[in-house]
C-alpha positions in Angstrom: 110.2 130.8 101.8 106.5 131.7 102.2 104.3 129.1 101.2 100.1 129.1 100.8 99.2 125.7 102.1 95.5 125.4 102.9 93.9 124.8 106.2 92.2 121.6 104.9 95.9 121.2 103.6 97.5 121.0 106.8 95.5 118.8 108.3 97.5 115.7 106.2 100.6 114.8 108.4 102.9 114.5 105.1 101.9 117.5 104.1 102.4 119.6 107.1 105.7 118.4 107.4 106.8 119.1 103.8 105.7 122.6 104.3 107.7 123.4 107.4 110.6 122.1 105.5 110.0 124.3 102.9 109.6 127.5 105.5 113.0 127.1 106.7 114.6 127.1 102.8 116.1 131.3 103.0 116.6 131.3 98.8 120.4 131.4 99.2 121.6 128.9 96.9 124.3 127.9 99.1 123.5 124.3 98.1 124.0 124.7 94.3 127.6 124.9 94.8 127.7 121.2 96.0 124.4 120.0 94.7 126.1 117.2 91.4 124.0 118.0 89.0 124.0 121.4 89.1 127.6 121.5 88.5 127.2 119.6 85.8 124.1 120.9 83.8 124.5 124.8 85.5 120.5 124.4 85.2 118.3 125.8 88.3 116.0 123.2 88.0 118.9 120.4 88.7 119.4 122.4 91.8 118.0 121.8 95.4 116.8 125.1 94.9 114.6 124.9 91.9 113.6 121.5 92.6 111.7 123.0 96.0 110.5 125.4 94.2 108.9 122.8 92.3 107.9 120.5 94.4 106.4 123.8 96.6 104.5 124.0 93.4 103.0 120.9 93.1 102.2 120.2 96.8 101.1 124.3 97.4 98.4 123.4 94.0 97.7 119.8 95.0 97.9 118.9 91.4 100.3 115.3 90.0 103.5 115.7 88.8 103.7 116.6 85.1 106.8 115.7 83.0 108.8 119.0 84.2 108.9 117.7 87.4 109.8 114.4 87.2 112.6 114.7 85.6 114.3 117.1 87.7 113.4 115.2 90.9 114.2 112.0 89.0 117.8 113.3 88.3 117.9 114.0 91.9 121.2 111.9 93.0 119.7 112.2 96.9 122.9 112.3 98.1 122.4 115.3 100.4 125.1 117.0 100.0 122.8 119.9 99.9 122.5 119.3 103.6 125.7 119.2 104.7 126.0 122.7 102.6 122.8 124.5 103.2 122.8 126.7 106.7 119.5 127.1 107.4 119.7 123.6 107.9 116.4 122.6 105.0 115.6 118.4 105.7 115.7 118.1 101.7 115.8 114.0 102.5 112.3 113.8 103.9 111.4 116.7 101.5 112.2 114.9 98.2 110.8 111.6 99.4 107.5 112.7 100.4 108.0 114.2 96.6 109.2 111.3 95.1 106.0 109.1 96.5 103.2 111.7 95.3 105.0 111.6 91.7 104.8 107.7 92.6 100.9 108.2 92.7 100.2 110.5 89.9 102.5 110.4 87.3 102.4 107.5 84.7 105.6 107.3 83.8 106.2 106.1 79.7 106.1 102.5 79.4 109.6 102.0 79.2 110.9 103.7 82.4 107.4 101.8 84.4 109.0 98.2 83.3 113.4 99.1 84.2 111.8 100.4 87.5 109.5 97.4 88.1 111.8 95.5 86.8 114.7 96.5 89.6 112.2 96.8 92.1 110.9 92.6 91.8 114.6 92.2 91.2 117.4 93.9 93.4 116.0 93.4 97.1 116.4 90.2 96.4 119.0 88.3 96.5 118.1 85.2 95.2 116.3 86.9 92.2 119.4 89.4 92.1 122.0 86.1 91.5 120.1 85.3 88.9 119.6 88.2 86.9 123.2 89.2 87.2 123.9 85.2 86.0 121.5 86.0 82.8 123.9 89.3 82.8 127.0 87.5 81.5 125.0 86.0 79.0 123.6 89.3 77.7 126.9 91.0 78.2 128.1 90.8 74.6 125.0 92.9 73.5 125.5 95.7 75.7 126.2 97.8 72.9 123.8 96.9 70.8 121.0 97.8 74.0 122.7 101.2 74.1 121.6 102.2 70.9 118.0 101.1 70.7 117.0 104.4 72.6 116.7 105.8 77.1 115.3 101.8 77.7 117.4 100.5 75.8 120.6 102.7 77.5 119.3 101.7 81.1 119.5 97.9 80.2 123.2 98.3 78.7 123.8 99.5 82.2 123.1 97.0 84.2 124.9 94.9 81.7 128.1 97.0 82.5 127.9 97.0 86.0 127.3 93.3 86.0 130.5 91.6 87.6 132.2 88.9 85.0 131.5 86.4 87.7 129.5 86.0 90.8 131.9 85.5 93.6 131.6 82.6 95.9 129.0 82.5 99.0 131.3 83.4 101.7 131.0 83.7 105.5 128.4 83.2 107.9 124.5 82.0 107.2 121.9 84.6 108.1 121.0 82.6 111.9 124.1 81.5 113.0 126.0 83.7 115.3 129.8 84.1 115.5 131.3 84.0 118.8 133.8 86.4 119.9 137.5 85.4 120.4 138.7 85.4 124.4 136.4 87.5 126.2 133.0 88.7 125.3 133.1 92.6 124.9 129.8 92.8 123.0 127.1 91.6 120.8 125.9 93.3 117.6 124.1 92.3 114.3 125.0 92.3 111.4 123.0 93.7 109.0 123.4 91.2 105.8 121.1 93.3 103.6 120.3 92.1 99.5 122.5 93.4 96.9 125.9 93.3 98.8 125.6 89.9 99.8 125.5 88.8 95.8 127.3 91.0 94.9 130.3 91.1 97.4 130.1 88.4 101.2 133.7 88.6 101.2 132.9 92.6 103.3 131.0 91.2 105.6 133.1 88.1 106.0 135.7 90.2 106.6 133.9 92.4 109.3 132.9 88.9 111.4 136.6 88.4 110.8 137.6 91.5 113.0 134.6 91.8 115.3 135.3 88.3 116.5 138.9 89.0 116.7 139.0 91.9 119.4 136.0 90.3 121.0 132.7 91.0 119.1 130.2 88.3 119.5 127.7 88.6 115.7 124.6 87.7 115.0 122.7 87.3 111.8 119.6 87.2 112.9 117.2 85.0 110.7 114.1 87.5 108.6 115.9 90.0 107.9 116.5 91.9 104.2 116.7 94.5 102.3 116.8 98.2 104.2 114.2 99.7 102.1 116.1 102.2 100.2 116.4 100.9 97.0 112.2 100.7 96.4 111.8 104.1 98.6 114.0 106.1 96.6 111.7 105.2 93.5 108.9 106.3 95.4 107.4 103.1 96.4 107.5 103.9 100.0 104.7 101.3 101.4 107.2 98.9 99.6 109.7 100.3 101.7 107.6 100.6 105.0 107.7 96.8 104.2 111.2 95.9 104.6 111.3 98.3 107.0 108.9 96.2 109.9 110.2 92.7 108.5 113.8 94.5 109.6 112.6 95.6 112.8 110.4 92.4 113.7 114.2 90.4 113.4 115.7 92.6 115.1 113.9 93.2 117.9 114.0 89.1 119.0 117.4 89.4 119.5 117.3 92.6 121.0 114.2 91.5 123.0 116.3 87.9 123.4 120.3 87.6 124.5 120.3 91.4 123.6 122.2 93.9 121.4 124.7 96.5 121.7 124.9 97.7 118.6 123.2 97.3 114.2 126.5 97.4 112.3 126.5 98.1 108.9 128.4 97.8 106.1 126.9 99.3 103.3 126.5 103.0 104.6 123.5 103.6 102.4 121.7 101.5 104.1 122.8 102.9 107.2 121.4 105.9 106.5 117.9 104.7 106.3 118.1 102.3 108.7 118.7 105.3 111.1 116.0 107.0 109.9 113.4 104.0 110.3 112.1 106.0 113.7 110.5 108.7 111.1 109.7 106.0 108.0 107.3 104.0 109.7 106.3 107.3 112.8 102.8 106.9 111.9 102.6 103.5 112.6 101.2 102.5 116.2 102.2 98.8 116.1 105.9 99.6 114.9 107.5 103.8 116.0 108.8 102.8 118.5 110.1 99.9 117.9 111.6 101.8 115.1 112.4 104.2 117.1 114.7 102.0 119.3 116.6 99.7 116.4 117.0 103.4 115.0 119.2 104.1 118.1 121.3 101.0 117.6 122.4 102.0 113.6 125.8 102.1 113.5 128.2 102.1 109.9 131.5 99.5 110.7 133.3 102.3 111.1 131.2 104.3 114.2 131.6 101.3 115.6 134.8 100.6 115.2 135.9 103.6 116.4 134.2 102.6 119.6 136.7 100.1 120.5 139.8 100.7 121.6 141.7 98.2 119.1 145.0 96.8 119.3 148.1 97.7 118.0 148.0 96.5 114.2 149.5 93.1 113.2 150.3 94.5 109.7 151.6 97.8 108.7 151.3 97.4 104.7 151.9 100.9 104.1 150.0 101.1 101.3 148.3 104.3 99.4 145.1 104.3 100.1 142.4 107.0 98.1 139.4 107.3 100.6 136.5 107.8 98.7 133.7 108.7 101.8 130.2 107.8 100.3 127.4 110.7 100.2 125.7 108.5 102.3 128.4 108.4 105.2 130.0 112.3 105.2 126.2 113.9 103.9 123.9 111.3 105.4 125.2 109.9 108.7 127.7 112.9 109.0 130.8 110.4 109.2 133.3 112.1 107.7 136.8 111.9 108.8 136.8 108.2 111.6 137.4 106.1 108.6 140.4 107.7 107.6 141.3 107.5 111.1 140.7 104.3 111.2 142.4 103.3 108.2 146.0 106.1 109.1 146.2 104.0 112.5 146.3 100.6 111.1 149.4 101.7 109.5 147.8 103.2 105.6 149.1 106.5 103.8 145.8 107.6 103.8 145.0 110.1 100.5 141.5 112.2 100.4 139.7 112.6 97.1 139.5 116.4 95.6 136.2 117.4 94.9 135.3 115.0 97.7 131.8 115.7 98.9 130.4 115.0 94.6 128.7 111.9 94.2 130.2 108.9 92.2 126.6 108.4 90.8 125.6 105.4 92.4 123.5 106.5 94.5 121.1 103.0 94.6 119.5 102.7 91.3 120.4 105.9 89.8 123.5 104.8 87.8 120.9 102.4 85.4 118.0 104.7 85.8 120.5 108.2 85.0 123.1 106.8 82.7 124.1 110.1 81.5 124.8 112.0 84.9 126.0 109.3 86.4 128.9 108.3 84.1 129.2 111.9 83.7 130.4 112.0 87.4 131.7 108.0 87.3 134.1 109.7 85.1 134.7 113.2 87.0 135.5 110.5 90.2 137.2 108.0 88.4 139.6 111.2 87.5 140.7 112.8 91.0 140.7 109.9 92.2 144.0 108.5 89.9 145.4 111.9 90.1 146.2 110.5 93.7 148.3 107.7 92.2 147.4 105.0 94.3 147.8 101.3 95.2 144.3 100.8 96.3 140.7 102.2 96.9 139.2 102.2 100.5 135.3 102.5 100.2 132.1 102.2 103.4 129.0 101.1 100.1 129.0 98.7 98.1 127.3 100.9 95.4 130.0 103.1 95.4 132.8 100.6 95.2 130.7 98.7 92.2 130.2 102.6 90.3 134.2 103.2 90.6 135.7 99.7 89.8 133.7 99.8 86.6 135.7 102.9 85.4 139.5 102.0 87.0 141.7 99.3 86.9 143.0 100.2 90.7 141.8 98.1 93.1 138.4 98.9 94.9 137.9 97.2 98.6 135.2 97.5 101.4 137.6 100.2 104.3 135.9 97.1 106.7 138.4 94.8 104.6 141.3 96.6 104.5 140.9 96.9 108.4 140.8 92.9 108.9 144.0 92.8 107.2 145.9 95.1 109.1 144.4 93.4 112.4 145.3 89.7 111.1 143.1 88.5 108.8 143.6 87.4 104.9 145.0 89.8 102.6 141.9 91.5 100.5 141.0 89.0 97.5 141.1 92.0 95.4 145.2 92.8 95.9 145.7 90.1 94.9 
């Protein structure tokens, strides 16, 4: 793609980086076939190629974002399917991140949109606040239908109520600051991300992961001070907030790395994993944190990646359950971890089935199912149809957002991959399986 940035513009490192990304695009359009929003609308502006043109025009002319640009960039799920498809290696992830920062700084959204985004940024990354919000949502759930008829803001609030669990799970598993010792000979020491939303919505995931790792000889530490990875606010264009979350996590993990050491930072929410693996880029221009952020990013591993690096024993339970494996976009496209989770489940004795159209997003995408409920609902319905066509006994996934989204549209139990593996290797049967 030909660009026309001025020398003065290119002195800005962010503009220079985006200009290099834009120049790699050859307009081939391969990305349109795998873009979920283009598949739904057929609108070129709802495709990566169309968004790239909008972003180029906005940045190149050094102008504030307008309503059209904000609309179509907002509709992007950041599923990164386009990056898997692209033959030219266009770094769409960092380009759209830059565009969202520019939009957040230069475009004044309607009042209702600003309110919802501010509320999400203030609540979701903070487990205590999120737990209180979910408790309040149970009281408000009877009014979801009424809210849904009260304009776009009402629909978004109604969507939150629909997604909220009917009952909050009990707090289980180790608390921050604790260390779970390995059983038998210790072969490795890892930190396990507690995070934010997952620790409230389903603390059983990390509890099962800790049990499984300890059972196979891994010491697991939950460092004090770590929390939200920053993805939730970053995808809304609030980059400085995301950088603050990243710095806090880097500080927490570096204490462990410089102390007793870490062999890996294990992450059970793949959306967080994609962000943490990118900390080196996010903090590249921070002289105090750049090197440490890159070191942290190099240690980050999805739980399936880490388990795949171990020699696991023979499973003690071979259930033979039919498992529909949902490959989260952040795992298959963002981290390029595709077949490993299925192989782990298959080796553990499950009959693993690949979901049709597995490259298409389920519509969760962090806060997307709240901010873009129409698109999210259509993608959810499509994903659920594809999954249920397999008549599975259980759905496995590696990301809490996907689990919540898909679980709200089907009666088939949805569990984390790590929960099934914990069960197969001597742990408790996942509660969702009764």
